[in-house]
N, C-alpha and C positions, 0 to 999 in steps of 0.2 A: 258640696261644691268643691271642697279639696279634694275629694275622691276624683271627681271629674277632671280637675287639673292635671292630677297624677297621671291618669289615662291618657291625656293629649300629649303630655311630654314622652310618655312612653311610645304612642304611636309616632311621634315626630322623630324619635330616636331609631325605631324601626325602620321607617320610611328611608331617612337619611343612611341608615345601613346597607339597605337594599339597593337604594340608588348608587351608593359609592361601589359596591360589588358589580352592579352593571358597568359603571364607568371604567372599572379595571378591566373588563372584558372587551370594552368598546374598540374595534379596530385589531383585536389580536385574534387570529384564527390560527388554530391548532390543527395538525395533521399526525396521525398514527400510522408509525410505519414499522413493520418486522425487519429486525437486522439479522445478520448471518448467526447468531447464537439463538435465534428463534424469540427473540425477546419483543414485546410491543413498546415502541419508544413514541413518547408524544413530544414533538418540537414545534415550534413556530412555523406557520405556512410559508413564511419567507425569514429564515435565521439571517440575523444581522451581526452576530457577535459568534464567529466560528473559530473553533480551536482545533488544529490537526497535530495528532501525537505519532503520526508516521511519515517518514519522508516523502515515499511516493504518492500519498495522499495529498501532502502539502503541494507536490509539484503539479498535481491534477487540479487542485483548488485553485491554485495562482493561475492557471492556463484558462480554466472555464467559468470562474466565478469572480465577480467584483472584488479586487483585492482589498477594498477598504473595509470589507465584512470579515476578513481574517485578522482576527485579534490574537492568535497565540499561534505557536509552534513547538515542537519539541527540539531540544538543544541539536539533534542529529540533522535537522531539516537545514539543508544548506544549499537547494538548487530550485529555481534560479537565484541568481544574484540577489535580487530583489527582496526575497524573503528574509534574508538576514536583517532587514530593518524593523522584522515584525518580532513582538517579544517573545523570547524562548524560555520553556520551562523545562524543568528534569521531567523526563517519563520514565526513567528506570533508576530507581523506584519513582513512581509518579509523585510529583508534588503537588498535591491535593489543595494546599492552601494558595499557592501560586496560581493555580487554575480558577480557583472560586474568585480570587480577587480580580480577575481579568472578566467576571461576570458573563461567561458564555451562554448562550442560549442553544448551542450545538457542539459536541465534541466528536469528533471522528478519529477511529483510530481502527488499524489492521488487526484481525482477529490472531490471537497469539501474542499480541503486544500489551496485553491489559488483563489482569485477572478479575474475577467475578467479586473479590472483597474490595479491589479498588473501584470497579463499577458501583458496587453498593454504597461506598463511602460517597463518591460524587453523586449519586441520585439521591442520596438522604438529604444532600446540601442543594437540592433542585436543580443539578447540572445533568440534562440528558446526554447520554453516551450512546452513540450508533456505532456498532462494530460491524465491520465488512470482511470478506476473503478477496485475497488478491493472489492466489496460488498459481492457478492454471489460466490459460487464455480466455475460456467461457467464464470463469469467474471475475475476471478483470473487467470484462465487457460488461457484464450485469452489474457489477459494483459501480463501475463508472456511470452508467446509465442511471443507476439509482442516486448518485451522489448529486449528478447535475439536476435530476428531477427534485430532489428535496431540498436543494439549496437555490433552486430557480437559477440555475447556470446557463451558460450559452449552448444549447444544444445542437445549433447548427456548426458551431465550431468543433464540437464533439463528433459530430457525424462525419466532418472533413478528416478529423484526425484518424478516426476508424479507418477511413478508405487509405491512407498512409501505411495502415498496418497490413494490407493485402500483399500477398506475394504471388509474383507471375511465376508459375511454374515453367521453366524451360528446360528443353531435352537435353541442352549441355551440362546441366547439372548432374554431375556423377555422386552417388551416395559415398561418403566416406565415414569409417568409423570414428567417433569422437567421443572425448571425454571433458567435463568440465568440472574443475577443481573448485571445491568451497574451502578445504583447509587441508594442511600438508601432514600433521601428526597428531591424532592418526588422520587417515586420508578419509575426508568425506567430500562427497560430489553431489552435482545437481541430478536427481533422479528423474524418472519418466512424469512424476505428478509436480512438474514444475514448468512454469512458462519458458524458461530458459532452454528445456529439454524440447519443448513443443516448438520454439522458433529454430532450434538448431534443425529439426526434423523438416520443417518447412523450407529450410535453406538448403537442405540437401545433405544432411549429417544424420547418422545414425548413433544413437548414443548407446554406448558399449554396455550400460548399467541398465538394465530392463527391468528393474524391480518396480511394480506398479504402484504398491501401497505405501512407498516411502519417499518423500520429497527429497532428503538428503541422506541417503544411506551411506554407511561405510564400506569402503571395500580394501582389500589388502593388494599387496604388490603383487603376488602370484597370479591374481585374477586379472590385473591390469597386463602382466606379461603375457597371458595366454590369448587375451582378446587383441594385443598387437594394435592399439589405436592409431590412425593416420593422422588425427588432429588432437592437440593438447589446448585447452582454454584455460588462462589465469586471470585473477583480478589485480595482478601487479606484477611487474618485474621482480621485486624482492620474492614473491612467492613461486614464481617460476624457477628463480635460481635456487632457492632453498629446497624445491621438490626433488630436483636432480641431484643435489648434493646430498639429500637424506637418503634417495633412494637410486643409487648410481646403476643399478641393474636396468632400470626402465630406459636408459640412453640406447639400450637394444631394440627399442620400439619404432617403429617406421616413421612415426610422427616426429620422433626426436632425430632421426637420421636424415630425415628431409627438410629439417627446421621448419615444420609446421606446429610452431610453438607460439601462439598467439595471446597476448594481453589485452584485455577489455576493461577498461576502468570499472572497479567495483561498484561504484554508485550508479554505473549503467547496467553491469551485468546483473545486479541483485535486487534493483529496485524495479517493481511494476509499475513505474510513473509515465510521465509525459515523453522520457526518451526511449520508449520501447521500438518505435521506428529506426532509431539510430542503431540499437541493437540488433534489429532485424537486417538491416542494411549490411552491417558489419559480418554477420554470421553469413550472409548470403556471398560478399566478397571472400571471407575466407573459404568457404566450401567449393567455391569455384577455381581455387589456385591449383 
């Protein structure tokens, strides 16, 4: 009799355990997606606690996804204004503890802004990390479609935004030899393998730095003098001033002589986010002058 009672208790406990496991899974559907590191990432069918560790991704999330589902951002994410109300965490180096405290079911980050070591730490703590590429226009479009799909965002709004990126090629646009500065000393520039260079080309400019396999190559003063750019692009007035103070010989270039020296705010020029149409329109205006 006592043996029978023990068996009954054991059976009841096992049944309760199995039942509890099913209850935990009830209503929670997962999806497995391949990120741009080639990793299989398991995330909820509709994530409800999302963290973005990249400013451009935060801009896109805030535009295409229910903002109440964004529970965290990096300290560098500052646009649009409303994102400043969202809890900020340090992303360089990544504050793993702060991220875990927010209990995210999805962390989004741009490739190159997180290490494999940091990814491993987060995933060991059951935080799924999805890495995306946002370097050239094709990458950006593919990544945005993926972002909206995995977060169940507003696909109609996304398609309308894509339309705003289109460029109507006009015959009056003349090709202008151009250069976009990343840093002054040493001189790093936006190379061919960037969305900035691609939009510059669509707007009627020709990037004088034609290195295809380097997004941000360094160039020397002599090279710029030989190429004689007609348009200079900078990310701030301070950068523009310092550039010609540091390299006065570049004042002989056509762009300086014709005052074709343009400043586009760094948060627009360097972020492949929701303001890309603004960058496109600015470049079209610049190249048509």
